[in-house]
N, C-alpha and C positions, 0 to 999 in steps of 0.2 A: 228185450223190452225194458225201457227205462223204469226205474223205481226210485223211491225216496233215497235208498242207499246208493244206487249206482250214480245218482246225481252228484255225489261227493266222492266218487272213485271206489266205492265198496260194492263188489259184485257178490251177491248172496243169492244162490239158487237152490239151497237146500238147508235143512236143519243143521247138518254137520258144518257147513260153511258159516252159518250164523254163529254157532257155538265157538268155532275157531276164531272168528273176528272178535266175539265177546271176550274170549280168554286173552287175546293179545291186548285189547283195549283195557281190560281190568288190571293188567300188570303195570300200566302207566297212569292209572286214573286217580283223581281226587275223590275222596269219600265225603258225601254230604248226608248227614243223618236227618231224616224227616219223619213225621208221624206216618206210621204204616210201613216203614222200611228205610231204605236209603238209596241214594243215587251214587253210582260210580261214573264220574264224568271224565271222559277222555277228551282232551282238547289239544289242538296244534297251535294255540294262541289265537290270532285272528284268522279264522278259517274253519275247516271242518271240525265238527264235534260229534261225539257219540255219548248218549245218556243211557246207561244201563240201569234197570230198575230191579232192585232186590227187595223181597218182602222181609218180614220180621224174622223169618227162619233162614234167611240168606238164599232163598230160591230165586233164580232169575225169572222174572215175570214179564219183562218187557224191555225193549231197546228202541230208542228213538234217535234219528240223526238230526243234526242242526248245522247251520253255517253261521258263525259269529262274524258279522260284517260291521261296517261303519255307519250304516244309515239307520235313522230312527224316525218313527212315525208318531205323532201325537194323536192319541185316540181316546175315546170314551169306552171303557169296558162296561157293557150294558148288562150282560148276563153270562152265566157259565152254561156250557153245552155238555150234557151228559149223554153217553151212548152205552148201549148194553154190553159192548165188548171192551169197554175201558178197564184198565187196571186201576188199583187204588192210587197209583202215582201218576196216572195220565191226567191231562187237563186240556180244556178247549174253551175259547171265549167267543161270544158274539159281541162285535164291537162296531163303533162308527168312526170313520176316519175324519180328521180335522173337525172335531165338534165345534159348534158355534155357541159361544157364551157358556151358560151352565146347563144347557139342555143336552142330556146324554144321547138323544136320538135325533139331533139336528146337526147335520154335517154334510160331507160330500156323498158318502154312501156307506152302507153297512157291509160287513164281511165277517167271516169266521176264520180263526187261526188256531192251530194246535200248539200247546205250550209245553215244551219238554221239561221245564223246571217248575211246573205248577205247585207241587207240594212244598217247595222251599218257602212259600209265603204263608202256609197255614190257612187259617180262615181269611177269606176276602169278602168284604161287604161291597157288593156292586149296587149301583153304578159308581164308577170312579174314573178320574182322569189319570192317564199314565203315558209314558213313552214306551213304545214297543220296538225292539230290534227285530225287523221282519225279514225273513229270507224266503225266496220263492224257488221251489224245486221243480224243474221242467219235467213234465210227463209226455209232452209232444210239442214241437215248435216248428215254425216256419221263419225263414230269414230272408230279408231283402237288403240290397246294398245301401239304400238310403231312403229318406222320406219320399223323394220324387219317384223312385222306382216302385215303392209301395203304393203310393197314390195312383200311379198309372195302372198297376196290376189289379187294383181293387176298385177301379172306376167302373162305371156302367159299361164303358166301351171295352174294358179289359176282361171283365167276367160279370155279366149282368145277373147271374144266378147266385153270386157269392154275397153273403151279408157284409155290409160295409162297416168296418170299425175304423175309428180315427187312429192315427199312428200312436196316440197316447190314450189308452182306455183301460178301464178296470171293471170287469163284470163279475160280481160275486156268484159264480155258477153254483157253488155249494148251497146257496139259499133258494135256488129255483125249485119250485114244486109244480107238479101237474095240476091244472085247474080241476077243482073238485076232488082232489085226492083225499081219501079218508085215512086218518091216523098216519100222517107222513112220518118218515124216519127223521131223526135229528139232522140238522144241517151239517155239511161237511166243509173242511178247510181247503176248498178248491176255488180257483178263479181263472177266468180267461183274461189274459193281460196282453196288451200291446204297449211297446215302449221303444224309445230311442236309446241306443247304447252310448254311454258316456265314457266308459272305461272297460277294459277286458284283459284277461290273462288266462293262460292255461296253468292249472295248479295240479301238483302231485300229492295224493293223500299219503302221509307217512306210514299209515297202518298197512296199506296194500301196495304202495308204490305205483298205483294206477293213476293216470291223469283224468282230470275233468275240467270243464270250462266254467270260469267265473265271469260274470259281467255285471256291471252297474248300469241299470236302465232307468231312464226318466219316464214315468208314466203319469197318468192322470191321478193327482193326489199325492205324489211323492216320488222319491227315488228309492229303488229296490236293489238289494243284492240278489242276483239270480245265479243258480248253479245248474249245470247241464251235463248230462251223460254224453261223452264224446261220440258215442254211436249215433246219437240223434243228429249230429252235424255232418257225418260222413267226412269228406275231405275238406269241408269248409272251415274257415276260422272266423270267429266273431270279432268284429273290429268296431272302433268308435264310429258313430254315424249310421251303423246298421239299424234296421228296424226288426225287432223280434215280436212275433205273435205266437202265443201258445197257451196250453193248459198247465196250471201250476198248483202244486200243493204248498200251503203256507204254514211255516213254522215261525213262532215268535216268542221272544223272551221279554218279560215285563221288566222295565227299569223305572228310573225316576222321571217325573214330568220335566224336571230341569236338573241341572247339575247340583243345585242347592237343596232340592226337595225330593222326598220319596213320592210314591203314588199318592194322590190326594183324593180322599173321599168326597163325593158330592153330597150336598145337603138336600 
């Protein structure tokens, strides 16, 4: 079964395997001191990352994967999302993609993403404009040869019972709640995304030596770096022009709104 970790070539099926991966990563990691502890950041450069979380007593309290890609989304960070099972070094944001003007809740659509480096920034006064490097980790996907094949398969004639998504769409599934639900749980960093592949390659994770699939897909609202557990693809390869539809976990790192400016507070 695909997981956040297997999407970047790290197969972790037990506590022992998790600790073994953490130990290997810690030996090559950069240390970032933050309030409440520190991050040990293992990075391959542009590509897979692992963010180990240590508390003030150097106990391992969490571990988050990320993929450092080349694509950036301009968003409005509207609010922080807090969950009962978060560690002190976890972070998540409710955001709007492509905000219009100075209104933080006017744009293409809202979504939630988890932020592996949240505590690096200390106190953040939301709302604010920022650039986010967003990566989508596949938990389940379908693949078509091209847009024509996808349109034919999802037409009324192809499968009348199937919900019809455009070949480029973004549905913030983690925000959906049952009608009338009392005391709903906090929103999750998941989305149902369809998009057209613009570039792809198979990547090997240096920590494990195991391969995973990277793809750059154009979707509604921007271009995303997508990472996929090879087992989800079987014998297929992802190629430019393909259409991918799937459920994805979203991991994002906050950056500057432009090369010249840091994240800008809204008035």
